[in-house]
N, C-alpha and C positions, 0 to 999 in steps of 0.2 A: 094786513098789509101781504099781498103777493110777493113771490120769490121773481126778480126780475135777473136775467143774465145768468151767466155760469154755466157750468157743463150740464146738458140733458141728454139723456139716451136717445142715440139715433143724430145728435146735432155733431157740425163739423164735417170737415172733408172726409169722404172715404178713403181708406188706406189703399196703398198702391196695389195691394193683392187683389182687392174688390174692384179696382178700376181695369186691371189686367184680365180677371175674370168675366167681367162685363163686356170687353172689347172681344175677346175669344167667343162669348156665346153669340155677339153680333155679327162677327166676321161673315158666317156662312150667309148672311143676309145682303152683303155687300153688293154682289153682282145683281141681284134683284131690285136693290135700293136705286142703284146706277141707271139700270134699264128703265126704272120708272121715271127717273129725272130725265134721261134722254127722252122718253116719249113724250114728257110734259112739255120739254122744250121744244120738240119737233111739232107739237101740235099748236104751239105758239100760246100756250097757258102760262098768264103772266106770273101767277106765283112761282111756279117752277124756274121761269127766267131770273126773275128777282133774287130766289135762292141760290142761284148759280153765280151771279154776279157779286153776289155779297159774299161769296166765298172765294173766287176766282179773283176778284178786284180788290175786296175788302168793302165793308159795310162804309158809307159816306159817314161822316160825324154829323150828328145832330146840332142845328141851330137853334139856340134859345134866345128869344126876346125878354128880357128881365126888365117888369114894370113894377111900380108901387104905386098903388092909388092914381094910376094913369100918368104916372111921372116916370120917365126913363131914369135909369141908374147911373146918369152922369155925374154923380156925386162919389167922393171916397166913403168907405165902408164907415170909418168914424164920423163923417157928417152925418150918415144916416141915423146911426146909434145916437148920437147926441140929440139930434131933431126928435127921434122917437121917445127919449127919455124927459126931455124939456116939455112934452105935450102932457104931461101927467096934471 
């Protein structure tokens, strides 16, 4: 039986110092990245426009249509659980 979960090397959130170091190393590239974004938008390249609006206005929420065996989920969760257990 394998080990599931628990602490693993390299797992988990990076320390604040590591995040700051990464930001500091990327900061010199910021003007180039913004220039590339601007050029993509000016060229009408859709992925650049989409990226801009996702950060500018916020990404729209995903709408999920939840169905089960072709039926809509218009029953309470308890009704679905009871129905599934009584099928056995």
